[in-house]
N, C-alpha and C positions, 0 to 999 in steps of 0.2 A: 723922676730919673729913669725908673724901670719902664715907664710908658714910652719914653724916647728911645730906650734901647730896643724895646720890642718893635717900635715903628721902624727903626733903622734896620733890624733884622728882616722885617716883612718886606721892606723895599729891596733889600739884597736878594731875598728869595724870589720876589717878583721878577727881578732882572734876570735871574738864572732860569726861571721857569720857561720851558718850551712854549712857544706861542700857538702852534697848531692852527686851528681854524682862523683866528684873527689874522695870522700872516697871509693865509690864502685870500681872505677878504681884502686885505690891504693890497696884495698883488693884483687882484682883479680890478680894484678901484684905480690902481696906478696904471694898469694896462689900458683901461678905458680912457683915462686922462691923456695918456701918450697918444693913443689912436686919434682922439679928438684934436689934439695939437698938430699931429702929423697931417691929418686930413686938411686942416686949414692951411698948413704950410704948402702942401701939394697944390691946393687951389691957387694960392698966391704966387708961388714960384715955379710950379711945374715939377715933374718927377726928376728931371735932370739936375735942376738947381737946388733941390732939397737934399741936404746931407744929414747923416745921423748925428754929426756934431751939432748942427743947428737945431735939430729936434730936441736933443738932450739939453741944450742951452735954454731953449724956450720952455721946456718942461721944468727947468731948474733942478735937474738931476745929473748925476755923473754919467759919463759915457759907459762906464762899467755896468751901471744899473740898467741902462737902456739896452746894451748888448746882451745882458742876461735874460731880459724879457723878449727881445727881438734880435736874433743873431745877425740880421742883415736888413738892408732897406727893402729888399724883396719880401722878407717876412713881415715887415711893417705894412707894406702895401697889401699883402695877402690878408692881413687882419682887417684892413679897411674894406677890401672886397667882401669879406665875410659879413661885415656890418652892413654894407650896401645890399648884399643879397637878402638880408632880413628885411630891408625896406622895399624889396621888389615882390617877394612872396612870403606870405605868413604861413610858413611850413617849417617843421612838421606840425600836424594837428593832433589833437586828442583822439586816440583810436576809437573811443566810445562816443565821439561827437555824432549827433543825429540830426543835422540840419538838412533841409532840402538842398539838392545839388546846386541849384542856381544861387541860393544864398551863400552856400559854402564857398563857391568859386568867387563870388563877389568879395567875400572876406579874404580869401587867399590872395587875390590880386590887389586888394586894398584900393578898389577903383574910386572910392570917394575920400581919399586922404586929403588933408588940408593943403593950402597953397604953400605954406612954409616947408612942409615935408616934400612936396613936389619939387620945389626949387632946389632943395638939398639933393634929392635923387638925380635931378637933371644935371646939376653941377658936377657930380661924380661921373656921370655918363659922358658929358662933354669933355671932361678932363681925360678920361680913358681913351676916347676916340682920337683926340689930338695927340696924346702922348704915345699911344700904341704904334703910331706911324713912325716915330723916331726910335722907340725902344722895344725891340722884339720881345724882350722878357715880359713886358707888361701885357702884350697880346697873349702870350702863353699863360700868364697868371689869370687873366680875365677869362680865358676860355676854360681853363682847368678848374679854377675855384669859383668862377662866376656863372657863366651861362651853362656849362656842362653840369655842374652840381645842381643848379636850379632846375634844369630840365629833368635830371634824375629824381629829384625830390618830388616834382610834380608827377612824374611817371609812377613813382612808388605810391603816391596818393591815389592816382587813377586805378592802379592795380588793386589797391585795397577796396575801392568802390566796386570794382568788378567782382572781387571775391564775395562781396556782400550781396551780389546780384542786382546792384543798382544801375549799372551801365553794362553795355556790351560793345567792346572795341577790340579789333583784331590786333592792333599794335599800339600799346600804351605809350611807347617812346615817341611814335609819330603823332599820337594824339596830344601829348604834352607839348611837342614842338609846334604843332598847329595852333594850339591855344595861346602859347607865348607869342607867336608871330602876330596873331590877331589882336591880342590885348595890348602888348607893348608897342606894336606898330602904331596903334592909335593913341596911346598914352604919352609917348616920348617924342618930342620934336628933335629934328636933326640940328646939329650946331650950325648957326648961321642962317637957319630957315625959320620963318615965322610959323606960329601954330596954324594948323589947317582948320581949327574949330572956331566958330564965331564966339562961343562962350563955353564955360565948363559944363553947363547943363546939357547942351547938345552932345558934347563928347560923352558924358555919362550915359545918356540914352543909347548912344551907339555901342558903348562897351557892354551895357546890359543886353542889348540885342545880340551881340556877338556870343555872349555866354549862353543866352537862351537858345540860339541856333545850334551851338555845340551840344548842349544838353539834349535837345530834341533829337539830334543825330545819333546819339549814343544810347538812347533809350532801348532797353531789352525788347527784342522782337517777340510779339505774341505768337504762339503756335497757331497757325491758321489751319483750322479743321472744318 
């Protein structure tokens, strides 16, 4: 009898006890689940036809819970952009990383990701290009939280390499933009256009050559005496 009473009191205490970290973990897991469902819904129906009500229903959560985590559809799309950005550039890096520049840039741009990851990345890019023409807010979100942040993160990394004396470059923002144009221009096919590459290996060799040429161009100049 006492054992049951103690068990009952323990259950009550557990229900009253503040959750702290587990709640944060649960919120993070729920956010990730919502973003995954929302992304699939955007791919299926497009930005205009996707509603917060539909996302909540597909996630089997209340609208109140959804709006608590994502106050608007724009905020939800912004979270998808952030997730996509992580699939484009592996940044930031460990500040103590000591890889050769060529190898570090190959990892940053993830030039040898598998085909499934590439399909996921291109699906979002194609969705963004088509939907941005109809919804100006998407174009703004993509520029502010996608391309602009990616370019800044890469410029910050180049600045770090310059401070370490590993490269010499007059304008790191220009260098970041140049790199992104070279690499992404070759990696990503335009909607409705077939790939320009006969196979993945040919494209990979091209990407490695782009990186090698960039690294050669930013090598610190030796003092000629």
